[in-house]
N, C-alpha and C positions, 0 to 999 in steps of 0.2 A: 408517510415519508416526507422528510424535509425538502422543500422545493424553493426556498426563498434565496436571497442574495448571499454571497460568500464574503465573509468578513474575517479580519484578524481574530476577533473574539470567537468566532465559530471554529477557527483552526486551533485555538487554544483551549476550548472548552472540554475536549476529550482527546484521548489517544486515538489515532487513526488506525483502527484494526485492519489488518490485511489478511482476510481469511482464505483458507483453501475452499475448493468447491466440491461438494459431494456428488459422486457419479456412481452409476450402477455397473453391473457386469458388462453391459453392451455400450458403455461410455455415455449412457443417457444421464441427464441431470436429475437428481433425486430431490424433489422439493421438501419432503418431510425432514430429511436429515439436514438440509441447508437451513430450514426454519429452526430446527433444534439448536444449531450452532449460533444463529443470529440471536435467538432469545436468551441463550446463555451469556453472550457478549453484552447484550442490552441490560441484563439483570445485574451485571457487574458495574454498571454506570458508564459504560462506553457507548457513545451515540453516533460515532462516525465509522463507516465500514467502506474500505476501498478494495474493490475486486480487481486484481491485476495479476502480478507475477505468481503469488502463492495459489491463486485460482487457476493458474496456467492458461490464462486467456490468450497467450501467445499462439496456442493451437486450437482455439475455439473455432468451430465451423460457423460461417456466415449464416447458414441455414438454421442454426439454433440460437442465433444472437437475439432475435426479437423475443423468443420465448424466455430466454435468460433474463432479459430486462423486465419482462412482465412478472416473472417469478420474484425478482428482487423487490419490485414494488409491492407485491402481495405480502411478503414475509417481513418487511421492515415495519418497525413501530412508527407511530405518528410523527415523532420528533427525530427519528433516526435519519441521518444523512448518508445516502448510498452514493458511492462514486464508482461507476463502471469504467472499464478501460477499453481502448481501441488499438488497432494495429497488431503487430509492429510495422507491417508493410504499408506503403502508401495506398495501394489499391484496396487493401483490406479496410483501412480506416475510412476511406471515402465511401465504401459500401455501407459501413457501420454508421457513418454520419447521417445517411438518408433514413436509417431506422431510428436513430437517436432523436432526430429532429421532430419526430412525432410524439415524443415523450416529455415528461416534466423534470427529468434529471437536470440539475442546474449546471453541471459540468461533467466532463469525462477526461480520463487520463490517457495521454498518448504514450504507449509503451515505447521504450527506446528503439530507435531504428536499427535494423539488422541488414547486413548486406551493404552494397555501395551507397555512400551518403557523404555529403559535404555540409559544412556549417550553414551556408546560405540555402542549400537544398532542403535541409531539415526545416529551417525557418519557413521557407515557402510552402512546404507540405503542411506544416502546422497551420499556417494561415488559411490554406485551402480547406482543411478539415473544419476549422472554426467557422469559416464563411458558410460551409454547407450545413453544419450543425446548428448554427445560429446562436451559440453561446461559447464563452471562453473555455479553454482547455487547461488541464493540469500538465505542466511540463515535468518530465521525469528524467533526471540526470544521474547516470550510474558510472560514467567514465569521465576522466579528466579532459577538459577542453572539448566536451561533446558539442557545446555551443559556446562561443565567446561571451564574456560578460557583457560586452557592448550589444550583441545581438539579443541576449536575454533581456537587457534593460529596454531595448527598443520594442520588443514584443509585449512587454508589460505596459509600456507607455501607449502603445497602439491598441491596448485592450484585448489582446489575443490570449493572455494567460490569466487564469483565475488564481493559481498559486503554483509554487515550485516544490517538488519533492526532490531533495538532494540526498544522493546515496553513494557518493564516492568514498570508498574505503581508504582510510589513512592509518598508518601505524600509530600515530598520535592524533586523535581528532581535533585537538586544540591547535595543531599546526597544519593549516590547510590554505595555501596561498590562493587556490582557485575559488574556494568559498569566500575567502576574505575579499577578493576582487569583486565577486558578485554582490556581496552585501554593501560594498561601497557605492554601488550603482542602483541597487534594488532594496526596497524596504524589507528588512529581515523578517518582519511580521507577516510577510507574504510567502515565507519559505518554511517548510517543515523538514526536520531531520528524517531521513528515510531508511535507516539501517537498524531499527529496533532499539531496545533499551540500552545497549552497551555504549554508544557514543552520545546518547541523548543529553546527559548532563552537560557535557562539554559543548555540544552544539547550541544548546539553549542559553547557557551562561556565558560562553565566550563570544558567540556570534549573534545572540539575541533572537534566535529562531522562534517561531510561534508555537511549535509543538513537535510531536514525533509520531511516526508510523511504527507499527510493530506486528509481528506474526504471533509470537508467544503470548501476547495479550489475549488471544483467543482461548487459551487454557485458563488463565487467571486474570480476567479483566479487572476485577477490583484492585488487585495488587499493582498492576501496571498503571491504572488510573491514579492510584494513590501516589505512585512515583512521580507522575506528571505534576500533581498538585503540590508535592513536597518541593520539587524544583521551582515551581512558580512562587512558592512562599519563602524560598531561600533556605529551607531545611535540607541542605545538601548531604549531611551525614546520614539522615534517614533515607533520603533518595538513593544514595549509593548502597546502603544496606539492602534495599529492595532490588536494585540493579544486579547485585552480586548473586541473587537467587536465580537469575536467568542465565548465568554464565555457562553452566554445564550443558543445558539444552542448546543454547546458541552456538557453543563450540562444536557440538555434533552437527548442527545445521551447516556450519562453515566447512567442516572436514568431510562430510558425506555429500549433502546437497540441501540447500535451504528449503526448496519446495517439497521434496520427497520426505524429508524428516518432519516438517510441520504437518503435512498431510497425514502421515502415520501417527504422529503424536496426538492429534485430535481424536483419532479412532481409539488409540490406546487409553485416552483419558475417560472414555465412555460418555463423553458429551454428545457425540454424534458419530455415525459411521460414514467416513469419507469415501469408502469403497476403493476400488483399484485406481491407480493414477492414470491420467489420460496419456496415451501414447503421444509423443515419443519418449516419455519417462517410464521408468519401471519401478516395481516395488522394492523395498529394502530387503536385504538378506536376513536370514534368521538371526545372525550375530548382531547385525546393525539394529534390528528390531528390538532385541533384548536390551541393548545399550540405551536406546531411546526410551523404552518402557521404564527403565530405572530412573532416567533423568526426569521423565514426566511425573513419576510417583513422588520424587523428592521435591519437585517444584510445587506440586499441588497439595 
């Protein structure tokens, strides 16, 4: 597993895959199936995996967290960079910081706060987590004005953030005053687009972001990695041609549920059996599953 420093070159070398997490009938983590998915992703040339929302770590038990980290270290290739997540509550991330501090993971992502929160309060919580962990954290922004650009810049300057995952959905990704304000204060090469393949071209070309995260990359890693390389080389026509192949499945993720659809899509692809979703989520209906199966077949 990669354990060295985090650079802009590292953020741009690979799509940041955001995989689901395979579990068994009793919600136990299944190492063999998670290993199968990781090896499939690595075989497609993708070398960064971020375990967060799609893995439903929002509802991960503290009692299983140390075992999860140990498993991720075991199943990762020598050069594969694994990023675990913590939170979303303050108490949860502080308990996880004590566990992470004993590991070699070079960073961890703080899931967006849920419940009562303020700009300064979130910043203070992130600082406390980083101080306890001993390494900078990934800041994940999903909502407009989650933190002010000035606070984000200050956290970067003080060394609390390794990089920023930006995932605020816009009707036109090229028109985003919040992201524009952030990149005026923060090096855009320390920011990655966080909403999959669909806005990636606009985010990388318009705002100069370093790379992008994706869930559907888990199904066709070589295709998504090729899209990143085409964007970086300026071959936008071919990049957009690849992007369009993800539209059907991504549309289902948007209309049904991003986590549930990707979880089932990996199982339907025969890459690995993800098992039942972790409560409080539920499985897809038969009709939804059929639609996802068709989209998976056409993508692959």
